C-alpha positions in Angstrom: 20.0 254.4 -106.8 18.1 253.4 -103.7 16.6 256.9 -103.6 15.4 256.4 -107.2 13.7 253.1 -106.3 12.0 254.8 -103.4 10.9 257.6 -105.6 9.5 255.3 -108.2 7.7 253.3 -105.6 5.9 256.4 -104.1 5.4 258.5 -107.2 1.8 259.6 -107.1 1.8 261.0 -110.7 2.1 257.5 -112.3 1.3 253.9 -111.5 3.7 252.8 -108.7 6.5 250.4 -109.6 7.0 247.7 -106.9 10.6 246.5 -106.3 11.2 242.8 -106.8 13.6 240.4 -105.1 16.2 239.0 -107.6 18.8 236.3 -107.0 22.3 236.6 -108.4 21.7 234.0 -111.1 18.6 235.8 -112.3 20.5 239.2 -112.5 23.3 237.5 -114.4 20.8 236.1 -117.0 19.0 239.4 -117.3 22.2 241.4 -117.8 23.4 239.0 -120.5 20.0 239.3 -122.2 20.2 243.1 -122.2 23.8 243.0 -123.5 22.9 240.6 -126.2 20.1 242.9 -127.4 22.7 245.6 -128.0 25.1 243.2 -129.8 22.3 241.8 -132.0 21.0 245.3 -133.0 22.2 248.1 -135.2 21.4 250.9 -132.7 24.3 252.8 -131.0 22.9 253.2 -127.4 24.2 254.6 -124.2 25.4 251.8 -122.0 26.3 252.3 -118.3 27.2 249.3 -116.1 28.3 249.3 -112.5 30.1 246.3 -110.9 30.5 245.9 -107.1 34.0 244.6 -107.4 36.8 244.5 -110.0 36.7 240.7 -110.1 33.1 240.8 -111.2 34.0 243.2 -114.0 36.8 241.0 -115.2 34.4 238.1 -115.8 32.3 240.3 -118.2 35.0 242.6 -119.7 35.1 240.8 -123.1 31.4 241.4 -123.6 31.7 245.2 -123.0 34.7 245.5 -125.3 32.5 244.0 -128.1 29.7 246.5 -127.2 32.3 249.4 -127.2 33.2 248.5 -130.8 29.5 249.2 -131.7 28.9 252.4 -129.7 31.1 255.1 -128.2 29.0 255.7 -125.2 30.0 252.9 -122.9 30.8 253.6 -119.2 32.0 250.9 -116.8 32.0 251.5 -113.1 33.7 249.3 -110.5 35.4 249.6 -107.1 39.0 250.7 -107.2 41.2 247.7 -106.5 44.4 246.4 -108.0 44.2 246.9 -111.8 40.9 248.8 -112.3 41.5 252.5 -112.6 40.1 255.6 -114.4 40.9 255.5 -118.1 39.8 254.9 -121.7 40.3 251.7 -123.7 42.3 252.5 -126.8 41.6 249.1 -128.4 38.0 249.9 -129.2 36.8 252.1 -132.0 35.1 254.7 -129.9 36.7 253.7 -126.7 34.9 252.9 -123.5 35.4 254.6 -120.2 36.4 252.9 -116.9 35.4 254.8 -113.7 36.9 253.6 -110.4 34.8 254.5 -107.4 35.7 254.4 -103.7 35.0 251.1 -102.0 32.9 253.0 -99.4 30.6 254.3 -102.1 27.0 253.0 -102.1 27.7 251.7 -105.6 29.7 248.9 -104.0 26.3 247.4 -102.8 24.5 247.9 -106.1 24.0 246.0 -109.4 23.1 248.5 -112.2 22.9 248.2 -116.0 21.3 251.0 -118.0 20.8 250.9 -121.8 19.1 253.8 -123.6 18.9 253.8 -127.4 16.9 255.6 -130.1 14.3 252.9 -130.4 14.4 251.0 -127.1 15.5 251.3 -123.5 16.0 248.9 -120.6 17.0 249.4 -117.0 18.2 247.1 -114.2 18.9 248.8 -110.9 19.3 246.8 -107.7 20.6 247.0 -104.1 22.0 243.9 -102.4 20.3 242.7 -99.2 22.1 241.4 -96.1 22.5 237.6 -95.9 22.3 235.3 -92.8 25.7 235.0 -91.1 25.3 231.3 -90.5 25.4 230.4 -94.2 28.5 229.1 -95.8 30.4 231.1 -98.4 29.2 228.9 -101.2 25.6 229.2 -100.1 25.9 233.0 -99.6 27.3 233.5 -103.1 24.7 231.4 -104.8 21.8 232.8 -102.8 22.8 236.4 -102.8 19.6 238.5 -103.0 19.1 241.9 -104.5 16.1 244.2 -104.3 15.3 246.5 -107.2 13.6 247.2 -110.6 13.9 245.7 -114.1 11.9 247.7 -116.6 11.7 248.8 -120.3 10.3 252.2 -119.3 12.3 254.8 -121.2 11.7 257.6 -118.7 12.9 255.4 -115.8 16.0 254.3 -117.8 16.8 257.9 -118.7 16.4 259.1 -115.1 18.7 256.3 -113.9 21.2 257.1 -116.6 21.2 260.8 -115.6 22.0 259.9 -111.9 24.8 257.6 -112.9 26.3 260.2 -115.3 26.4 262.6 -112.4 28.4 260.1 -110.4 30.7 259.5 -113.3 31.5 263.2 -113.6 32.3 263.2 -109.8 35.1 260.7 -110.4 36.0 261.6 -114.0 35.6 265.4 -114.6 37.7 265.0 -117.7 34.7 263.3 -119.4 32.5 266.5 -119.1 32.2 267.0 -122.9 31.5 263.3 -123.6 28.9 263.1 -120.8 27.2 266.3 -122.1 26.9 264.7 -125.5 25.4 261.6 -124.0 22.8 263.7 -122.1 21.8 265.6 -125.2 21.4 262.5 -127.3 19.9 260.0 -124.9 18.6 261.9 -121.9 16.5 264.8 -123.1 14.5 266.9 -120.6 11.1 265.4 -121.7 10.5 262.0 -123.1 7.4 260.3 -124.4 7.0 256.6 -124.0 8.1 254.6 -127.1 5.1 253.0 -128.7 5.2 249.2 -128.8 8.3 248.9 -126.6 7.9 246.5 -123.7 9.2 243.3 -122.3 8.6 240.3 -124.5 6.5 237.5 -123.0 9.4 235.1 -123.5 11.6 237.4 -121.3 9.0 237.5 -118.6 8.6 233.7 -118.6 12.4 233.3 -118.5 12.7 235.5 -115.5 9.9 233.7 -113.7 11.6 230.4 -114.4 14.9 231.6 -113.2 13.5 233.1 -110.1 11.5 229.9 -109.2 14.6 227.8 -109.8 16.8 230.0 -107.7 14.2 230.1 -104.9 14.2 226.3 -104.8 18.0 226.3 -104.7 17.9 228.8 -101.8 15.6 226.5 -99.9 17.9 223.6 -100.5 20.9 225.6 -99.3 18.9 226.6 -96.2 18.0 223.0 -95.5 21.6 221.9 -95.9 22.8 224.7 -93.7 20.3 223.7 -91.0 21.4 220.1 -91.2 25.0 221.1 -91.1 24.4 223.3 -88.1 22.6 220.6 -86.3 25.3 218.0 -87.0 28.0 220.5 -85.9 26.3 221.1 -82.6 25.5 217.4 -82.0 29.2 216.5 -82.8 30.3 219.3 -80.5 28.2 217.8 -77.6 29.4 214.3 -78.5 33.0 215.5 -78.4 32.5 217.2 -75.0 30.9 213.9 -73.8 33.9 211.8 -74.9 36.4 214.3 -73.4 34.6 214.6 -70.1 32.1 212.6 -68.1 31.4 215.7 -66.0 27.7 216.6 -66.6 28.4 220.2 -65.6 30.8 220.6 -68.5 28.5 219.0 -71.0 25.6 221.1 -69.9 27.6 224.3 -70.2 28.8 223.4 -73.7 25.2 222.5 -74.8 23.6 225.7 -73.4 26.3 228.0 -74.9 26.3 226.5 -78.4 22.6 226.1 -78.7 21.8 229.5 -77.4 24.3 231.2 -79.8 23.1 229.1 -82.8 19.4 229.9 -82.3 20.0 233.5 -81.3 17.6 233.1 -78.4 17.5 235.6 -75.5 18.0 232.9 -72.8 18.9 229.2 -73.0 18.6 227.1 -69.8 19.5 223.5 -69.1 19.0 221.6 -65.9 18.7 218.1 -64.6 15.4 217.2 -62.8 12.8 214.5 -62.2 9.0 214.6 -62.6 8.6 214.8 -58.8 11.1 217.6 -58.1 9.6 220.7 -56.5 12.2 223.1 -57.8 15.8 223.3 -59.2 18.5 225.9 -59.1 19.6 227.3 -62.4 23.3 226.6 -62.9 23.7 226.5 -66.7 22.6 229.4 -68.8 23.4 231.3 -72.1 22.2 234.9 -72.6 21.7 236.1 -76.2 21.4 239.8 -75.3 21.2 242.1 -72.3 18.5 240.2 -70.4 18.4 239.4 -66.7 20.4 236.3 -65.7 18.8 233.4 -63.9 22.1 232.0 -62.7 21.7 230.6 -59.2 18.0 231.4 -59.0 15.4 228.8 -57.8 13.1 227.6 -60.6 9.7 226.2 -59.6 8.6 223.0 -61.3 5.7 221.3 -59.6 3.4 224.4 -59.6 4.4 225.2 -63.2 1.6 224.0 -65.6 4.0 224.0 -68.6 6.4 221.7 -66.8 3.5 219.4 -65.8 2.3 219.3 -69.4 5.9 218.4 -70.6 6.3 215.7 -67.9 2.9 214.2 -68.6 3.2 214.0 -72.4 7.1 214.0 -72.7 7.0 216.3 -75.7 8.1 219.8 -76.4 5.9 222.7 -75.2 5.9 226.1 -76.9 3.7 229.0 -75.8 3.2 232.6 -76.8 2.8 234.4 -73.4 0.4 237.2 -74.5 -2.4 234.9 -75.7 -1.9 231.6 -73.8 -4.7 230.4 -71.6 -2.4 228.5 -69.2 -0.3 231.6 -68.6 -3.5 233.7 -68.0 -4.8 231.2 -65.4 -1.6 230.6 -63.5 -0.3 233.2 -61.0 3.1 231.5 -61.0 3.5 231.8 -64.8 2.3 235.4 -64.8 4.9 236.2 -62.1 7.7 234.4 -64.0 6.9 236.0 -67.3 6.7 239.5 -65.8 9.7 239.1 -63.6 12.0 237.6 -66.3 10.3 239.4 -69.3 9.5 236.2 -71.2 7.4 236.7 -74.3 7.8 233.3 -75.9 8.6 230.0 -74.1 9.9 226.7 -75.4 10.5 223.7 -73.1 12.2 220.5 -74.5 12.3 217.3 -72.4 15.6 215.5 -71.8 14.6 211.8 -71.6 16.1 208.4 -71.0 14.0 205.3 -71.4 10.8 207.3 -71.2 11.9 208.9 -68.0 12.3 212.6 -67.6 15.8 213.5 -66.4 16.1 217.1 -67.4 14.7 220.1 -69.3 16.0 222.4 -72.0 14.3 225.8 -72.0 14.5 228.6 -74.6 13.2 232.1 -73.9 12.4 235.1 -76.1 12.2 238.2 -74.0 10.8 241.7 -74.6 8.9 242.2 -77.8 7.3 239.0 -79.2 9.6 237.2 -81.6 8.6 234.8 -84.4 8.0 231.2 -83.5 10.9 228.8 -83.5 11.1 227.1 -86.9 10.7 223.3 -87.3 14.4 223.1 -88.0 15.2 225.0 -84.8 13.0 222.8 -82.7 14.5 219.7 -84.3 17.9 221.0 -83.4 16.9 221.7 -79.8 15.4 218.2 -79.5 18.6 216.6 -81.0 20.8 218.5 -78.5 18.4 217.4 -75.6 18.8 213.8 -76.7 22.6 214.1 -76.6 22.5 215.7 -73.2 20.3 212.8 -72.0 22.9 210.3 -73.1 25.7 212.4 -71.5 23.8 212.7 -68.2 23.1 209.0 -68.0 26.7 208.1 -68.8 28.0 210.5 -66.2 25.7 209.1 -63.6 26.7 205.5 -64.5 30.4 206.6 -64.3 29.8 208.2 -60.9 28.0 205.0 -59.7 30.9 202.9 -61.0 33.3 205.0 -59.1 31.2 204.5 -55.9 31.3 200.8 -56.5 35.0 200.9 -57.1 35.5 202.7 -53.8 33.3 200.2 -52.0 35.3 197.4 -53.6 38.6 199.1 -52.6 37.2 199.4 -49.0 36.3 195.7 -49.1 39.8 194.8 -50.3 41.3 196.8 -47.4 38.9 195.1 -45.0 39.9 191.7 -46.4 43.6 192.6 -46.1 43.2 193.9 -42.5 41.1 190.8 -41.6 43.7 188.5 -43.0 46.5 190.3 -41.2 44.6 190.6 -37.9 43.5 186.9 -37.9 47.0 185.9 -38.9 48.5 187.9 -36.0 45.8 187.8 -33.3 44.9 184.1 -33.8 48.3 182.6 -34.7 50.3 184.3 -31.9 48.2 183.2 -28.9 47.6 179.8 -30.5 51.3 179.3 -30.9 51.9 180.3 -27.3 49.3 177.9 -26.0 50.7 175.1 -28.2 54.2 175.7 -27.0 53.1 175.7 -23.3 51.1 172.5 -23.6 53.9 170.7 -25.6 56.4 171.8 -23.0 54.4 170.4 -20.2 53.6 167.2 -22.0 57.2 166.4 -23.0 58.8 167.5 -19.8 57.1 165.7 -16.9 60.0 166.7 -14.5 59.4 170.4 -15.2 59.7 172.4 -11.9 56.4 173.4 -10.4 57.1 177.1 -10.6 57.8 176.9 -14.3 54.8 174.7 -14.9 52.6 177.3 -13.2 54.0 180.1 -15.4 53.2 177.9 -18.5 49.6 177.4 -17.3 49.1 181.1 -16.6 50.6 182.1 -20.0 48.4 179.6 -21.8 45.2 180.8 -20.0 46.0 184.4 -20.7 46.4 183.8 -24.5 43.3 181.5 -24.4 41.4 184.4 -22.9 42.7 186.6 -25.7 41.4 184.2 -28.3 38.0 184.1 -26.5 37.7 187.9 -26.6 38.7 187.9 -30.3 36.0 185.4 -31.3 33.5 187.1 -29.0 34.1 190.5 -30.8 33.6 188.8 -34.2 30.4 187.2 -33.1 29.2 190.4 -31.3 29.7 192.6 -34.4 28.0 190.0 -36.6 24.9 190.0 -34.3 24.7 193.7 -34.2 25.0 194.3 -37.9 22.5 191.5 -38.7 20.0 192.9 -36.2 19.9 189.6 -34.2 20.2 191.4 -30.8 17.4 191.7 -28.3 17.4 195.1 -26.5 16.1 195.4 -23.0 16.1 199.1 -22.1 15.7 200.0 -18.5 16.3 203.1 -16.2 19.8 202.9 -14.9 22.4 205.0 -13.1 25.2 205.9 -15.5 27.6 205.8 -12.5 26.9 202.2 -11.9 27.5 201.3 -15.6 30.7 203.2 -15.5 31.9 201.4 -12.3 31.3 198.0 -13.9 33.2 199.0 -17.1 36.2 200.3 -15.0 36.2 197.0 -13.0 36.4 195.0 -16.2 39.3 197.2 -17.4 41.2 196.9 -14.1 40.6 193.2 -14.0 42.3 192.6 -17.3 45.3 194.9 -16.6 47.5 195.5 -13.6 47.4 198.9 -11.9 51.0 199.6 -13.1 50.0 199.2 -16.7 47.0 201.5 -16.6 47.3 205.3 -16.9 45.6 207.5 -14.4 41.8 207.2 -14.8 39.9 210.2 -13.5 36.1 210.2 -13.2 34.5 213.7 -13.2 30.8 213.2 -12.9 28.4 215.8 -11.5 26.3 214.8 -8.5 22.9 215.5 -10.1 23.5 213.3 -13.1 20.2 212.2 -14.7 19.3 208.5 -15.0 19.6 206.9 -18.5 17.2 204.6 -20.2 19.4 202.0 -22.0 20.2 198.4 -22.1 22.7 198.3 -19.2 24.7 195.3 -20.5 25.4 197.0 -23.9 26.2 200.4 -22.3 28.8 198.7 -20.1 30.2 197.1 -23.3 30.5 200.5 -25.0 32.2 202.0 -22.0 34.6 199.0 -21.8 35.5 199.3 -25.4 36.2 203.0 -25.3 38.1 202.9 -22.0 40.1 199.9 -23.2 41.0 201.8 -26.4 42.0 204.9 -24.4 44.1 203.0 -22.0 45.7 201.0 -24.8 47.1 204.1 -26.6 47.9 206.2 -23.5 51.3 205.6 -21.7 51.3 204.6 -18.0 52.3 208.1 -17.0 49.3 209.6 -19.0 45.8 210.4 -18.0 42.3 209.3 -19.0 39.3 211.4 -17.9 35.6 210.6 -18.0 33.0 213.4 -18.0 29.2 213.4 -18.4 26.5 216.0 -18.5 23.3 217.1 -20.2 23.6 217.3 -24.0 21.0 217.9 -26.6 17.3 217.6 -25.5 16.7 214.3 -23.9 20.3 213.0 -24.2 23.3 212.5 -21.8 26.6 213.6 -23.3 29.6 211.4 -22.2 33.3 212.3 -23.0 36.3 210.0 -22.6 39.5 212.0 -23.1 43.1 210.8 -23.0 46.6 212.2 -23.4 47.8 209.4 -25.6 48.9 209.0 -29.2 46.1 211.0 -30.9 44.5 210.6 -34.3 45.1 212.6 -37.5 42.0 214.8 -38.2 41.3 213.1 -41.6 41.2 209.7 -39.9 38.7 210.5 -37.2 35.7 208.9 -39.0 37.7 205.9 -40.2 38.5 204.7 -36.7 34.9 203.5 -36.4 35.3 201.2 -39.4 35.6 197.5 -39.0 39.2 196.1 -38.6 40.6 199.6 -38.7 44.1 199.8 -37.2 45.5 203.3 -36.8 49.1 202.0 -37.0 48.4 199.6 -39.8 47.7 195.9 -39.6 51.4 194.8 -39.7 53.1 197.7 -37.8 51.1 197.6 -34.6 52.8 198.1 -31.2 49.6 197.2 -29.3 47.2 194.3 -29.8 43.6 194.3 -30.8 41.3 193.4 -33.6 40.2 196.9 -34.7 36.6 195.9 -33.9 36.1 197.7 -30.6 35.1 201.1 -31.9 33.0 199.6 -34.7 31.1 197.6 -32.0 30.7 200.7 -29.9 29.2 202.7 -32.8 26.7 199.9 -33.6 25.5 199.8 -30.0 25.2 203.6 -29.5 23.2 203.9 -32.7 20.9 201.1 -31.7 20.4 202.9 -28.3 19.4 206.1 -30.1 22.5 208.2 -29.7 25.6 209.2 -31.6 29.3 208.7 -31.3 32.2 210.7 -32.7 35.9 211.4 -32.0 38.0 214.6 -31.8 41.8 215.0 -32.0 44.3 217.7 -32.9 46.6 215.2 -34.4 49.5 213.0 -33.5 50.6 213.0 -29.8 47.8 215.5 -29.0 45.4 213.0 -27.3 41.9 212.0 -28.3 38.4 212.7 -27.1 35.6 210.2 -27.7 32.1 211.6 -27.4 28.8 209.7 -27.3 25.2 210.4 -26.3 22.5 208.1 -24.8 18.9 208.9 -24.0 18.0 210.0 -20.4 15.0 208.6 -18.6 11.9 210.7 -18.7 10.5 211.9 -15.4 7.7 209.8 -14.1 9.0 206.6 -15.6 
């Protein structure tokens, strides 16, 4: 019947008949009106009705049985399903014929009702149009649309009846005699228009009213579908936000769902600020076979569209082919040509009037229609949800950082408590015992008294160094140290540090210390007192964790430009690779605060790092692990020639 509609539309021998768009409700009302005209009259017309499905026929079967009691030329066509088969109804006077056609037949997409009588004729032939996939089943059923013709023209009705009778014979050859009789009586070879026969004004008004009402209903369904789609996507983003505070996961869900919902060629989502020069595209959804931007740099500052969005904080949409900004910007011309962008929509992701990201939609290739108001509202709603997700993710990450800092402070407090409890209480107890012993025992032998005095002095010196380290680190971290850089010989500073180490420990307690310095070592420009302190701390640490039969070597040479590279290597206990940076933290004890076999506050390396950084160098450690020894490296500036 589509061919007949096309023929009537283009027939040059008569006034063309233009197809109309009918809704299901309108066709149902028109069909009932045509059927009622037969039931109300005395004529015995030819009636041919085709139903797309058997279930549609069952809803109207009682009406056609009544019509069949009035005329013997009734033919009902429907797709072959469970109960509907070829046959004749014996309960009606003349009987009416059922014709079951194949579900693949084009009749399964049509709505046809043909009535041809002696004094009137009416014809309704339509083909169903495809519906949007996003509509719900209820909306699709109520808003089903058909394109076709409704007319009272006897010649058109006869032609349509002839075509349907041909199809009936294809499925029911046994009806050849009955069909021939119908052709002879109702479908003659030449027909003249029936005078005075035409649609009544009331029928025309009724159809217009039904069509208008159905159109409003369709708009309402579309609006509801749009709202439902927006709420579904927003809920999806909200669910992803609640399940994960990872912005990458939220971004990926948002780009995928929005890109698929809008059918856009390319959907991009990225975090950025107004001052960012460029970003790298990480989250993308491609609607069809277009080039991917995954991992590509995306310029922002030189992009006039981004500048407009950042300035006004509102969505920006452009049609590339007639946009003045695109024509005047070499960058936009390059981007649109390289990535085949024909229509561009940018939606800002905001938080408290601050730009924190952008959502981009691209149509590529041939220019597509503009995004509808509903689509833009949906994109802006998703952008708002993404903004909330991004801010919460950042807040969570900041909270984690604060928790880590608090945990570090807790560890520092615990170490400080343990160190102070051990390093202060032990020497104080020793001093107290020695003094009490000498005070309560005046007759103590002179040799024992001398031992007591030496022991008390040793532990008092230990307490002095502990307090000195605390005060020194406090001065360094607060910036209350005056630096007096001067040109010095590194050898001299090293000799002073070695003398301090040997003065505090007997030669038997120290491992072998080997100095391997080149003869032509450049002078350094440092504060000598503080460089000696660094060398003393590092050498003291190396000797402390190296057995007496071990070895400590000191080397120095030219490092990076303008720096002297110093290495202190030992064959001692070593450090696990994942702890090499932690040894420079305050109060760090490699063995743990309460399991130490050697004394110390854990401040020596922290002090050394503060001094080296103030001198303009760097300090770091290397070790292959436990019992593999340790190498401490640091750099200090060399003296420039002529100074």
